[in-house]
N, C-alpha and C positions, 0 to 999 in steps of 0.2 A: 096611905099610899099616895105618892106624889105623881102628878101628871105634868109633863112638860111637852108642849106641842110646838112644832116649827113648820111654817109654810113658806115656800119660796116660789115666786113667779118672776121670771126675768132677773133683774138686778135687785128686786125687793124681797126682803125677808121679814117675817113677823114671827116672834116667839111669845108664847104665853105659858104661864104655869099657875097651878093652884097656890094658895097662900097659907094653907093650914098645916100647923105643926102639931103632931099628936104623939102620945105615948100610949100604946095599946088602944083603949077606947076613950081616953081622956084627951080633949083638945087643949093643948098647952098655949098656943098662940094662933089666932084666926087670920092674921094678916102679915105673914112673913114674906120677904122678897127672896125668891128662889132663882132668880135670873140676875146676871151681872154682866155689865159691859166691861171689857178689858182691852188692852192694846190700843189705847187712844180711841175707843169706841168702835174699832173695826171688827171686834170679835164679841159675840154674845154667848154666854155659857149658862147652863142651868144645872142644878144639883138636886139630888135626892139622898136621903139617908141622914146619918148623924151630922149635926151642925159642926162639931169639932172636926170631923173627917172632911166635910165640905170645905172649911176654911183652909185646912192643910192642903187639900188637892188644888184649890184655887191658887194658893201661893206657889205651889210647884208648877202649875199650869202657866201662870204669869211668867215665872222664871224661864220656862222652856220657850214660850212665845218670844220673849226677848232674845234668847239664845239663837232661835231659828228665824229671827226677823219676821215673825208673824206667819210663817209658812207652816200650815197645819199638816200637810202630807209628810209623813216620816216622823212627826213629833210623837214621842213616847214618854209616858210618865212611869217612873220606877219607884 
């Protein structure tokens, strides 16, 4: 199970996530990066689930961020 935590105070934001990749009870990788900066470092995104799905969603997310000039309200992934 993946844990992603975000805390915001004023203009500061901190995000953290666990780094373990597992399949059922087997640890596949103990130090994965599940957080990613995008849109010139202005957006931080975290993922959980299949790695292939995450890469696909990040790619679509990046495209939509560019399309909507970084405005997250109203952004929808199909």
